[in-house]
Structures are given as C-alpha cells and as structure tokens.
C-alpha positions in Angstrom: -26.9 56.9 93.1 -30.1 57.4 90.5 -29.4 59.7 87.9 -32.6 58.8 86.1 -34.9 60.3 88.4 -36.9 63.9 87.4 -34.8 66.3 89.9 -37.1 69.0 89.7 -39.5 67.1 91.1 -37.8 67.2 94.6 -36.2 69.7 97.0 -34.5 69.2 100.2 -35.4 71.6 102.7 -32.9 72.7 106.2 -35.8 72.0 108.9 -35.9 72.9 112.4 -39.6 72.4 113.2 -40.4 76.3 114.0 -42.7 77.8 112.0 -40.2 79.6 109.6 -38.9 75.9 108.1 -42.6 74.9 108.6 -44.2 77.0 106.7 -41.0 76.9 104.2 -41.5 72.7 104.1 -45.6 73.4 103.6 -45.1 75.6 100.7 -42.3 73.4 99.1 -45.1 70.2 99.5 -47.3 72.3 97.8 -44.6 72.3 94.5 -42.8 69.5 94.5 -43.6 65.8 94.6 -41.2 64.9 97.3 -39.5 67.2 100.0 -36.5 65.7 102.2 -36.6 67.6 105.5 -33.1 67.4 107.0 -32.6 68.5 110.7 -28.8 69.4 111.0 -27.3 68.8 114.8 -24.3 69.9 116.5 -23.4 69.5 120.2 -24.7 72.9 121.3 -28.3 71.9 120.6 -30.6 70.2 122.8 -34.4 68.8 122.4 -34.0 67.6 119.2 -37.5 65.6 119.3 -39.4 69.0 119.3 -39.2 69.2 115.6 -40.8 65.9 114.8 -44.1 67.9 116.0 -44.3 69.6 112.9 -42.3 66.9 110.8 -45.0 64.2 111.5 -47.9 66.8 110.6 -46.5 67.6 107.4 -46.3 63.8 106.8 -49.8 63.2 108.0 -51.2 66.0 105.5 -49.1 65.3 102.7 -48.1 61.7 103.2 -45.2 59.7 103.9 -43.9 59.1 100.5 -44.3 62.6 99.7 -42.1 64.2 103.1 -39.0 62.2 104.4 -37.2 63.3 107.7 -33.8 62.7 109.0 -31.2 64.0 111.1 -28.2 64.9 110.4 -24.8 65.6 112.8 -22.5 68.0 111.2 -20.3 68.3 114.4 -17.2 68.1 112.4 -17.8 70.0 110.0 -19.5 73.1 112.1 -15.7 72.6 114.0 -14.2 73.0 110.8 -15.8 76.3 109.6 -15.9 77.6 113.1 -12.6 76.7 114.7 -10.3 75.2 111.8 -9.0 78.8 111.3 -9.3 80.4 114.7 -6.6 82.1 115.2 -6.5 83.9 111.7 -10.4 84.3 112.8 -9.6 85.7 115.9 -7.2 88.0 115.1 -9.2 89.6 112.0 -12.7 89.9 114.0 -11.9 90.1 117.2 -14.6 89.9 119.8 -17.2 89.9 116.7 -16.2 86.4 116.5 -19.3 84.9 119.0 -21.8 86.5 116.7 -20.9 84.9 114.0 -21.2 81.3 115.8 -24.7 81.1 114.1 -23.4 81.9 110.7 -20.9 79.0 111.0 -23.3 76.5 112.2 -25.6 78.0 109.2 -23.3 77.8 106.7 -22.1 73.9 107.7 -26.0 73.8 107.0 -25.4 74.3 103.6 -22.2 72.8 102.9 -23.7 69.5 103.9 -27.0 70.3 101.9 -24.8 70.4 98.5 -23.0 67.1 99.8 -27.0 65.6 100.4 -28.5 66.9 97.2 -25.2 65.8 94.9 -25.4 62.5 96.5 -29.4 62.1 96.0 -29.5 63.8 92.9 -31.5 66.9 94.0 -31.4 70.1 92.1 -33.8 72.4 94.8 -32.9 73.4 98.3 -34.4 76.0 100.7 -34.9 76.7 104.0 -36.9 79.1 106.8 -34.6 81.9 106.7 -36.1 86.0 107.2 -35.6 89.1 107.1 -36.5 89.5 110.7 -35.5 91.9 113.4 -34.6 91.2 117.2 -38.4 90.4 117.7 -41.3 89.4 115.9 -43.7 92.4 114.9 -48.0 92.9 115.8 -47.8 93.1 111.8 -47.2 90.5 109.0 -44.7 92.8 107.7 -42.6 95.9 108.7 -40.9 98.1 106.1 -37.5 98.7 105.9 -36.1 97.2 108.2 -32.5 94.7 108.3 -31.7 91.8 110.1 -29.3 91.6 112.4 -28.3 88.3 112.0 -25.6 87.3 109.5 -27.5 84.3 107.8 -30.4 86.8 107.2 -28.9 89.4 105.2 -29.5 90.1 101.5 -26.0 90.0 100.7 -24.9 87.2 102.5 -27.6 84.7 100.9 -27.0 85.8 97.5 -23.5 84.6 98.2 -25.2 81.2 99.5 -27.2 81.1 96.6 -24.1 81.8 94.2 -22.3 78.8 96.3 -25.1 76.2 95.6 -25.6 77.2 92.0 -21.9 76.6 91.9 -23.0 73.2 92.0 -26.3 73.0 90.0 -28.8 73.7 92.8 -31.0 76.2 93.1 -31.8 77.4 96.7 -34.6 79.6 98.0 -35.9 81.3 100.6 -39.5 81.4 100.2 -40.4 82.8 103.9 -37.8 85.7 103.9 -40.8 88.1 103.4 -43.5 86.4 105.7 -42.9 88.5 109.2 -45.8 86.4 111.0 -45.1 82.8 110.0 -47.2 81.2 112.7 -50.3 83.3 111.2 -49.8 82.1 107.9 -50.1 78.3 109.0 -53.0 79.4 111.1 -54.6 80.6 108.3 -54.1 77.5 106.1 -55.4 75.1 108.6 -51.9 73.9 109.7 -51.9 75.6 113.7 -54.9 75.9 115.8 -53.2 79.3 117.1 -52.6 82.2 115.9 -50.1 83.9 117.9 -47.7 80.5 118.1 -44.8 82.0 117.4 -44.6 84.4 120.5 -45.5 85.5 124.0 -44.3 89.0 123.6 -44.8 91.3 120.7 -43.1 94.7 119.8 -44.4 97.0 117.2 -43.5 99.4 114.5 -43.2 102.3 117.0 -40.4 100.1 118.3 -38.0 99.7 115.5 -34.6 100.1 117.5 -32.3 97.5 119.4 -35.3 96.8 121.8 -35.3 94.6 124.5 -38.3 92.6 123.9 -38.1 89.5 122.4 -40.1 86.3 120.5 -40.1 82.8 122.5 -40.9 80.4 119.8 -42.9 77.5 121.0 -41.5 74.2 121.7 -41.7 72.4 118.1 -38.0 73.2 117.3 -34.8 72.4 118.5 -32.7 74.3 121.2 -29.4 75.9 120.9 -27.2 77.2 123.5 -24.5 78.3 121.0 -26.0 81.9 120.1 -26.9 83.1 123.4 -23.2 85.1 124.2 -23.2 86.1 120.5 -26.5 87.3 120.7 -25.9 89.7 124.0 -22.8 90.6 122.7 -24.6 92.0 119.1 -27.3 93.5 121.5 -25.3 95.2 124.1 -22.7 96.2 122.7 -21.8 95.9 119.0 -24.6 97.0 117.3 -25.5 100.1 119.9 -21.5 101.2 119.5 -21.3 100.0 115.6 -24.7 100.0 113.9 -26.4 97.9 111.1 -23.7 98.9 108.6 -20.6 97.5 110.4 -22.5 94.2 111.3 -23.3 93.6 107.6 -19.8 94.1 106.2 -18.2 92.1 109.1 -20.6 89.4 108.1 -20.1 89.1 104.4 -16.4 89.3 104.8 -16.8 86.3 106.7 -19.0 83.9 104.8 -16.3 85.2 101.5 -14.0 83.6 103.6 -16.2 80.2 104.8 -17.2 80.3 101.2 -13.7 79.2 99.8 -13.5 76.6 103.4 -16.7 75.2 102.4 -15.6 74.3 98.1 -12.6 72.7 99.8 -14.5 70.5 101.9 -17.2 69.3 99.2 -14.4 68.6 97.1 -12.5 66.9 99.7 -15.5 64.5 100.2 -16.2 63.5 97.4 -12.2 62.9 96.6 -12.1 60.5 99.3 -14.9 58.7 97.9 -13.5 58.5 94.7 -16.1 60.5 93.2 -15.6 63.8 90.6 -17.8 66.2 91.7 -17.9 67.6 88.3 -20.0 64.4 87.3 -22.7 64.8 89.6 -22.9 68.9 88.8 
C-alpha cells in the first residue's frame, strides 16, 4: 500500500458502462489525474463484456495510465447484505423486500469501494446515480420529480455519503441532475448518436407511473435480479402506497444495512491484521 501518493489526484468510479456512469467517469477524467473504473459483478448479471466498449473509449481518449478498469466479484458480499438477515427483513419489509434487491446490490458496491479505496489510498469515489423516474424524458431535466429507486433517493444518498465520510472518503454523484446523459456524451463528441440511451421516450405530460420504458443500448451489463422488484414497484406498491412510503421504507432499509456494512469492513481488515483506523 502506497501511503505517500497525493490521494486527492485519484478517484474510484462504480462503472456499469452505461451512459450515466460513463459521463460521470468522463467528467472525473477532467478533474483527476487518475480514475479507477470498477465494475462490480453478482451472479444475476450477464454480458459483462458490454461495459468494455465505453471503458476502452475512455482509455483511448485519456490514456491507459489515467484510466484503469477492472472487474470485481461481490457475490458473497451481496448475499450477506440481502440474505444475511433475511428472516428479520422478510418479517419487517414483507413483500417490499424484492424491491430492495437493487438497493442491496448497490450498497454492496459502496462497501467494496470503501475497502478498495482504503487499500489503494484513494480519498474520492463516485458513480452514475441519477434522480430519474421510471423513464428517460425528452427533456434534459424535469423539475419536481422524485426517483422511485432506493439507491437514487436523496435521503439515501446523504446516508451513503456520510458512510463514506466515516472512512475519510468523499463520495460524489456528478451526473445526478443530468436527465439525458446520452445527449451530454454526444455533445462532448464521445458518442456519434444523440439518442443513445433509449428507444422510447416520455414527456412532461406523462409524469405518473407510466408504462413507457427506457431501453439502454448494449454498453452495460444485463441484470435479471431486479425484474420482479421493478414489476412489484410499478404494478403494486407505488400505485397503492405512493412515493412517500417508498422512500420511508428505503431509508429504513439503508439505515440497517449501513451498520452491516461497517461490521463487514471492520471484519475484512481484522482478518488481514490491519487496523482500519490507521488507513483512515
């Protein structure tokens, strides 16, 4: 572990290869001297090679010394987060638990990123989280909408930022307010197609829980794990209970899992005979 580097010059980025994480990485390449792209893997994911399209393009533009890319399997960590307290969770969250599949996966990324950053003496982290709805809009930004996915909710992201901060790491969401990341990448000259992100669009007039979906093109991995949760949210929970209840349940879930994450990190470094406080 190199403790003499100027750590403010490096940042890690959770990278799926889609337009959101790609634009986030692109912007960080303009700010930092080195960007570590990390693609996290669980068994529900497939076609992992897709993300290399944009990873390699970033390396071609900014250089392989500046942009690194690696895959990291977090299956065991994900299972600990999602299934480790399953009886407690199913009793507390009941049928809402399938809607938290992505939340558990996303938070597993954050836990592993903290470990990665501490081991490599990196003090900044980012991802491509957005405050988007169930669709991608025709506009770059639609005012007054709340994200339906747990990992994109502002109260949740504040908790995650505090989680990172506890380990001396600054966590950012550089494209959170960019509605059309595909348009931004096109305007930057990164892609040669403006409507890269979707085949179908929705407008401001369709603010409800519509049925029009964005179809991301094949530059990021596929994940089948969230299908049931998405159908449950769109077809049952949100129409019946609304956004406020959705956010309340998500915040409570993250509050509990953050404590699990802290223990996981502590145990990880204890097994290596490293005092995590020395790394912080």
